[in-house]
C-alpha positions in Angstrom: 55.8 119.0 113.5 59.1 118.9 115.4 60.1 115.7 113.7 59.6 117.3 110.3 61.6 120.4 111.2 64.4 118.2 112.6 64.5 116.0 109.5 64.5 119.1 107.2 67.3 120.7 109.1 69.4 117.5 109.0 68.8 117.1 105.3 69.8 120.7 104.5 72.9 120.6 106.6 74.2 117.4 105.1 73.4 118.5 101.6 75.2 121.8 102.0 78.5 119.9 102.1 78.2 118.7 98.5 76.6 122.0 97.2 79.6 124.1 98.0 82.9 122.3 97.3 85.8 123.2 99.6 88.4 125.5 98.1 91.1 123.5 100.0 92.1 120.4 98.3 95.0 118.1 99.4 97.7 117.9 96.7 97.9 114.5 95.1 101.5 113.4 94.4 102.5 110.3 92.4 105.8 108.9 91.3 109.4 109.2 92.6 110.0 112.3 94.7 113.6 113.3 94.1 114.7 116.0 96.5 117.4 118.6 95.8 119.6 116.9 98.4 119.4 113.6 96.5 120.1 115.4 93.2 123.2 117.0 94.7 124.5 113.6 95.8 124.0 112.1 92.3 127.3 112.0 90.4 128.5 110.8 87.1 130.4 107.5 87.5 128.1 106.0 90.1 127.0 102.4 89.6 123.4 101.3 89.0 123.2 99.9 92.6 124.5 103.2 94.1 121.8 105.2 92.1 119.1 102.7 93.2 120.2 103.1 96.8 120.2 106.9 96.6 116.9 107.4 94.6 115.1 104.1 94.8 113.8 102.1 91.8 113.0 104.2 88.7 109.4 104.8 87.7 110.1 103.7 84.1 112.7 101.4 82.6 112.2 101.2 78.8 112.5 97.6 77.5 114.0 98.9 74.2 116.4 101.3 76.0 117.5 99.4 79.1 120.3 102.0 79.8 117.7 104.8 80.3 116.0 105.2 83.7 113.2 107.7 84.2 112.3 109.0 87.6 108.9 110.8 87.1 107.0 112.8 89.7 103.5 114.3 89.1 101.8 116.7 91.5 98.1 117.7 91.0 96.6 120.4 93.2 93.8 123.0 93.2 90.1 122.8 92.9 88.4 121.0 90.0 87.8 124.4 88.2 91.4 125.6 88.6 93.2 122.3 88.7 97.0 122.5 88.0 99.5 119.7 87.5 103.3 119.7 87.4 105.4 116.9 85.9 109.1 116.5 86.6 111.2 114.0 84.7 114.7 113.0 85.7 116.4 110.8 83.1 119.6 108.9 83.8 121.7 107.3 81.1 124.0 104.4 81.9 126.8 102.8 80.0 127.9 99.3 81.1 126.3 99.9 84.5 128.0 103.3 85.1 126.1 106.6 85.1 127.2 108.6 82.1 124.5 111.4 81.7 121.9 113.2 83.8 119.0 115.0 82.2 116.6 116.9 84.5 113.5 118.3 82.8 
């Protein structure tokens, strides 16, 4: 009898974890995290190597537009019912290896 009660209590306590999902979920971040400090240091006229040193390698380099670099960052947070995501895209346009334009979406 004691064994049955013990097994029943163990099964119920382990099963309770999956029945009630936790409201606290760790945010999942992917991509290039570009901070405000890094953005403030970014300047028109920098070379490609200076930009790479400051921000790292871009997430996306288009084969058909090699002068456009995309630094993308995605953050997903919340519970499965109320899941939210944010996408930031920083596009840098170069001309002959020199930064000419910065577009921050």
